C-alpha positions as CSV (number, residue, x, y, z in Angstrom):
1,M,132.1,84.0,110.5
2,P,132.5,87.0,108.2
3,Q,135.6,89.0,108.1
4,M,135.5,92.2,110.2
5,Y,136.8,95.1,108.1
6,P,138.6,98.0,109.9
7,L,136.9,101.4,110.0
8,N,137.9,103.5,107.1
9,W,137.6,107.3,107.0
10,I,134.3,107.2,105.1
11,S,132.6,105.2,107.8
12,L,134.2,107.3,110.6
13,F,132.9,110.4,108.8
14,F,129.4,109.0,108.5
15,L,129.4,108.0,112.2
16,F,130.6,111.4,113.4
17,T,128.0,113.2,111.3
18,L,125.2,111.0,112.8
19,I,126.4,111.8,116.3
20,F,126.7,115.5,115.5
21,M,123.2,115.6,114.0
22,F,121.8,113.9,117.0
23,F,123.3,116.4,119.5
24,N,122.4,119.3,117.2
25,I,118.7,118.3,117.3
26,I,118.8,118.0,121.1
27,F,120.5,121.4,121.4
28,Y,117.8,122.9,119.0
29,F,114.9,121.6,121.1
30,Q,116.6,122.8,124.3
31,I,116.8,126.3,122.9
32,L,113.2,126.2,121.9
33,Y,112.2,125.0,125.4
34,T,114.2,127.7,127.1
35,L,112.7,130.4,124.8
36,K,109.2,129.1,125.7
37,Q,110.0,129.0,129.4
38,N,111.6,132.4,129.8
39,K,109.3,135.1,128.5
40,N,111.8,137.8,129.7
41,F,114.6,136.2,127.7
42,K,117.5,138.4,126.5
43,L,116.7,137.5,122.8
44,N,113.1,138.5,123.3
45,N,113.5,142.1,122.0
46,L,115.6,140.8,119.1
47,N,112.9,138.2,118.3
48,K,110.3,141.0,118.2
49,K,112.5,143.0,115.8
50,M,113.2,140.2,113.5
51,N,109.7,138.8,113.7
52,W,110.8,135.2,114.3
53,K,108.2,132.7,115.0
54,W,109.6,130.4,117.7
């Protein structure tokens, strides 16, 4: 049986970045979904001014 090494700070950092990226992607698609659902969104006028393509 191989020896189990304890988690060092590099592996912890890598694991937390993966978790953060995963939730960030979920949050981004949720924002896109809400912007598509609500046509009278509060950011709608701001989107027209900035010419953002959602």
